[in-house]
N, C-alpha and C positions, 0 to 999 in steps of 0.2 A: 606702519613702521617707518621710522625716519630713514633707515638705510635705503628702502625702496623709493622713497620720495627724492632723496639725494641722487639716486641712480637715474631716475626719470629726468630730473633737471639736467644732470650731466649729459645724458643721452641727447637731449634736445640741443644742448650747446655743441656737442660733437658733430651732430648732423649739420648744424649751421656752419661750423668750421669746415667740414668736408665740402659743403656747397660753395663756400667762399673759395676754397682751393680749386675746385673745378672751374668756377667762373674766372678766377685769376689766370688759370692756364689758358683759357680760351680767349679772354679779352684783355688780360694784363692786370697787374696788381693795382695800379693807380686808378684805372677805370672802375674796377670793382669797388675799391674804397670810396671813390666819389659817388658811385651808385648807392652804396650803403648810407652815406651821409645824406644824399638827396631824398632817399626813401624814408629816412627816419628823423630828419631834422624837425619836422612839424609835430612829432610825437613827444618831444622833450626828453628823449632818452639820453641825451648828452649832459643833461643837468640832473637827472634822477639817479641816485645811487642804486647799485645793485643790478644795473642793466649790463648786458654783455656786448652791446653794439660798439661802445668806444674801444673796448679791448680788441674787438674784431678788426676795427679800422686801424688801430695802432699795429696790430699783427700784420696787416696787409701792407702797411707803409714802411715797416722796418725791413731792412735787407735781410736776405736769408743768410744764415751762418754757413760759412764755407771752411773747409779744412785748409790748413796751410800746406804749401808744397812739401815741406819736410815731413809733416804728419802723413800726407798721402804716400810719400816714398816709403816711410816706415811700414804703413799698412800693406803696401804692395810687397815689400820684402817678406813680411810675416806670412802673407797669403801665398807667396810662392814657395815658402818652406813647408807649408801644410801637406802638400802631396808627397813630400819626401819622408815624412814620419812613418807611414805604413811600410814603405820600402825598407827603411832602416830596421824597423821592427821585424820584418820578415827575414832580412839578411843577417840579423844578429846571431842566430844559431849556426849559420854557415861560417861566419867569420870566426866564431869561437872554435869551431871544428878545425879550421885551418891553422890556428895558432897553437 
């Protein structure tokens, strides 16, 4: 079945990406990318279409996306309002009884 074959191929790629992430946390992103290049340059994977190694190296060399300070502030404000929702929901009948 083509679905299972695609799943197997994607699973291999995800395992490799997870290994890249673990190695980059331990040794750094640049060191991991250089190791990938050195280990695979003689195999011709950088000139052969359909290989995942160039994408993995590019992923390691691009900086991680970070949230802007304004976006982080908005997320913090929304997260701080979340605990107040159950309190307001519980107090609504009491507030209606008082008015």
